[in-house]
Each structure stands twice: as structure tokens, then as C-alpha cells.
C-alpha positions in Angstrom: 66.1 7.6 43.7 63.6 9.3 41.4 63.2 8.3 37.7 64.8 11.6 36.7 67.8 11.0 39.0 68.2 7.4 37.8 68.1 8.3 34.1 70.3 11.4 34.5 73.2 9.2 35.7 74.4 8.9 32.1 74.6 12.6 31.7 76.4 13.0 35.1 79.0 10.3 34.3 79.5 11.6 30.8 80.1 15.1 32.1 82.7 13.7 34.6 84.5 11.9 31.8 84.7 15.1 29.7 86.1 16.9 32.8 88.7 14.2 33.3 89.6 14.3 29.6 90.3 18.1 29.9 92.4 17.5 33.0 94.3 14.8 31.1 95.0 17.2 28.3 96.3 19.7 30.8 98.6 17.1 32.3 99.9 16.3 28.9 100.6 19.9 28.1 102.4 20.3 31.5 104.5 17.2 30.9 105.8 18.7 27.7 106.8 22.1 29.2 110.3 22.7 30.2 110.8 23.3 33.9 113.2 25.9 35.1 116.4 24.6 36.7 116.7 24.6 40.5 119.7 26.8 41.2 119.1 26.8 44.9 121.3 25.0 47.4 120.3 21.4 48.2 119.6 20.8 51.8 118.5 17.2 51.9 121.1 14.5 51.2 118.7 12.2 49.3 118.3 13.0 45.6 115.8 11.3 43.4 117.3 9.3 40.6 114.2 9.7 38.4 113.9 12.3 35.7 111.4 15.1 36.5 109.0 14.1 33.7 108.5 10.5 35.1 106.2 11.7 37.8 104.1 13.6 35.2 103.9 10.5 33.0 102.8 8.4 36.0 100.0 11.0 36.7 99.0 10.8 33.0 98.8 7.0 33.1 96.8 7.0 36.3 94.3 9.5 34.8 94.0 7.5 31.6 93.3 4.3 33.6 90.6 6.2 35.6 89.0 7.5 32.4 89.0 4.1 30.8 87.2 2.7 33.9 84.7 5.5 33.8 84.0 4.8 30.1 83.4 1.1 30.8 81.0 2.1 33.6 79.2 4.5 31.3 78.8 1.8 28.6 77.4 -0.6 31.2 75.1 2.1 32.7 73.8 3.0 29.2 73.0 -0.6 28.5 71.2 -1.0 31.8 69.2 2.2 31.3 68.3 1.4 27.7 67.0 -2.0 28.9 64.8 -0.3 31.5 63.6 2.4 29.1 62.7 -0.3 26.5 60.1 -1.6 29.0 58.1 1.6 28.5 55.0 0.6 26.4 54.2 4.0 24.7 56.5 4.5 21.7 56.6 8.3 22.0 57.4 8.2 25.7 60.1 5.5 25.2 61.8 7.5 22.4 61.6 10.7 24.4 63.4 9.0 27.3 66.0 7.4 25.0 66.7 10.7 23.1 66.8 12.8 26.2 68.6 10.7 28.8 70.8 8.4 26.6 71.5 10.6 23.6 71.3 13.9 25.6 69.2 15.6 22.9 67.6 19.0 23.4 63.8 19.2 23.8 63.4 21.1 20.5 65.5 18.4 18.6 63.4 15.6 20.1 60.3 17.4 19.0 61.6 17.7 15.4 62.6 14.0 15.4 59.1 12.9 16.6 57.1 15.5 14.8 55.8 16.9 18.1 55.8 20.4 19.6 58.4 21.0 22.3 55.5 21.5 24.8 54.1 18.1 23.9 57.5 16.5 24.3 58.0 18.0 27.7 54.5 16.9 28.8 55.0 13.3 27.5 58.4 13.2 29.3 56.7 14.2 32.5 54.1 11.5 32.0 56.8 8.9 31.1 58.9 9.8 34.2 55.7 9.3 36.3 55.2 5.8 34.9 58.9 4.8 34.9 59.8 2.2 37.5 63.3 2.7 38.9 65.0 -0.7 39.4 66.1 -1.5 42.9 
């Protein structure tokens, strides 16, 4: 795993959580909608005793549990990555890595924060990634 791949894990997991939150919102919307009555003839003898919305609620609860687990993993991953980034000796390089990979800031915003040009920020990021030691 490269330094960039290791540090980008925060971004990837954060994006997955955002996707799952959108999916959860869709499930909640669907659970509130009124379903049309089934006017067709029943063929099977077994009928479910559960209300139709119960299955939707179970899917919502499962998705919420999954999201909560992902959030816990994200927090632990951020802690680990911050610990590794804090081992970087050069202050600018360390802050560039923190701003970019933990706080997901844009290059231009990092430059403004550190009073550096965007080109310098990108160059220092490349240097920092080259020095960064990925834990095994």
C-alpha cells in the first residue's frame, strides 16, 4: 500500500458513510409512503402476520447499525492516521498531510492556511508522501 492509498482511506470511508446515509434517507422516505393494496387473488395459504412497514423498519435499523459501525471505524482510522502523520518532522509537510487527508481540504485552501502557493503545497505534499512510512 502506498502512502497516498493509506492516507486516502479516511476519504474513502467517509464517502461510503455519506452514501449509506443517503440510502438510509431513501429507506425512511419509502417507509413513510403508502403502498397500494393488493387486490389480486392470494395463491399461497400462508400469510404474514406482520404489518408491511415492519420489514422496512428492520432494513432501516440494519442500515443505521451499519453506519454506526462505519463511523466508529472512521474515528479509529483517523486517530491512527493522525498518529502516523504526527511523526512527520517538517511542520509544513505535516500540516499539509493533516489538512489534505484528514480534513479533506482543497489545495488552494491549504495554501491560504499555510501562506503558501498552491504549487508549493502540491510539491511539499509530494515530498511528504515520499518520506511517509506506511505502518505494516
